[in-house]
N, C-alpha and C positions, 0 to 999 in steps of 0.2 A: 504494499500499500504506499502511495506517495502522500507525505505529510508536509505541512509548512516546515521549512528547514530549521526554525528555531526549536522545534519539538522533536528532534531526532536524536538528541545526545544522551538522554537518560530516562529511566522508567517513570519518574515522577512527572516530568514534563510531558511525556507521551500520554500518560493516563489523563492529565489535565486537558491536554489539547484534544484528545479523542472523545472525551466525555462531557467537558464543560465549556471550554473556550469558544466563544461565539454563539452559544445557545442562549436565546432570550430568557432573561430571568425577571420574574415579576413578584417574587416573594420578598417582602420587606426585610425579613431577618437575613436572608441570603444577600440581598442588595447591600445591607449594612455591613455584613461580614466582608464582602468583597471590597467595599470602600475603605474599611480599616486596613485590610491586608495590602491594598494598593498603596496606601499612605505609608505603611510600614516598609514597603519595598524601596522607597526613595533612597537612592544611592547604593542599593544592593541588587543582587540578581533575583528574578522571580522564582528561580529554582530554590534559592535559600528560603524564601517565604513559604513555598509549597512544602518544603521539608519540615518547616516549623508549624504548619497549619494546625495539626492536631494539638500541638502545644498551646496555640492561640485559642482554639476552641475551648480547651479545658480552663485556661487561665482567665479567659474573658466570658466565663459563664455562658458558653454557647452563643456568644454575641447577643446577648439579651441587652438591648439598648437601655431599658429602664434600670437594670441593675448597674450597668457601666456608668450611666449618668450620675449615679450616687456614690461612685468610688471616692474614698477619702485618702488622706496621706498614708495611712497604714497599708491600704490596698496598693497604692502606688509603689511604696517601698517593697512590697511583696512581689510586684510585677517586675520591678527593676532587678530583683534578685533571682528571677525565674529564667533559667537557661533555655527553656523551651520556646522563648519568644525573643524578638530583637529588643535588647535592653537599652533603649535610648529614651532618656527622660522626656525630651521634646515630643517624640512619637507617642509615648505612653500618655502624657498629659493631653495631647491632641486627640487621642482616642476617646477620652472622657468628655472633652469639649464637643467633639463630633457627635457623640451619643446625645448630648443635651440638644444640639442643633437639629439632629435627625428627629428627635421627638417633637420639636417645634414644627418641623415641616409636616410630620404625620398629622399633627393637630390642625395645621392650616389647610392642608390639601386632602386630608382623609387617609392618605397613604403616601409613603416615600416613593413608591412605584409610580403613582400618578404624576408626581412632581418630576422625578428624574427622567422618565420617558417623554416628558413634554419637550425636551431638548431635541428630540428627533420626531416630533409630532406623533408620538405613539407607535411608530413602526421602525423596524431595523433599516438601517442604510446598507444596501447590498453593493459592495465594491467589487471590482473586477481586477484585482491585483495579480500581476504575473510573477513578480519577484518581490523579495522583501525590500528592495530599494524603492519600490513603488509605494510602500506603506509610510504615511507621514507620521511625525511624532505628535502633531497637534492638528486640529481642524477648527473651523469657525465655531462648530458646535461645542467642541471641548473648551475653547476659549470662553464661550458664553457660560458654559456649565461651571467652569472654574470661577469666573467673576461672581456669579450668583451665589455659589456655595461659600466663597470667601465673605461676601456681603452678609451672609447668614451666620457667620461665625466659625465656619469650618477651617481646619488647618490641614496641611499636607494635601492640598487639592489643586496644585498647579495644573496648567493645561495638559502637560505631558502625562501626568498621573490620571487626569480625567479621561484622556483618550485611551490609555491602557485599560481603565475601568470600563469604558464604553465597549472596547473589544471583548473584554472578559465576560461581561454580562449580556452580550449579544445585541447591543444597541447598534453596532456596526459589524458587518461580516467582512473581516479582513483575512479570512482563509484564502490562500492563493487559489487561483482557479484550477490549478493542477492538483490541489489537495483533495483527498477523498471526502473530507468533511464539508467542502465548499457547498455542494448542492444540498446537503442535509440542513445546513444553517441558512439556506435561502428560504 
């Protein structure tokens, strides 16, 4: 089977690529999980985050935003001592702030799903990329998403992170046209 070349080097990337990447997500809990993981990835490889994903799920109460929004200094210290996650104080504190902002969006829009998918008018953008060189780091939609998330208090949501997020949750289909997953994600 032909895959996108970023996902050919190890089992964790292959599984993520084959089962999740580019598949539209509409579950608020999973949307929140992926947003936190994308922010944690800043400056690191996605493979590193995927390898720590189980540690994140355990450490972050299965990405329950209501619980995370109430994390205190004791919990932050516990997280910073947890080798199962990326132990970066800025990223840990951002995850708490992001949980609080996430809950505000749910309150305002009824769901985070409704809000986040509005950046693509509710439907995935299907691209026709032939090589990885054709895949941009940012787009107008990721720029707009980043600006709005920041305005709402989110951290670690630059346009590049937002575009990777959009790819991961299927808001855009950036599987290469030669990839066996391309048609499945259309």
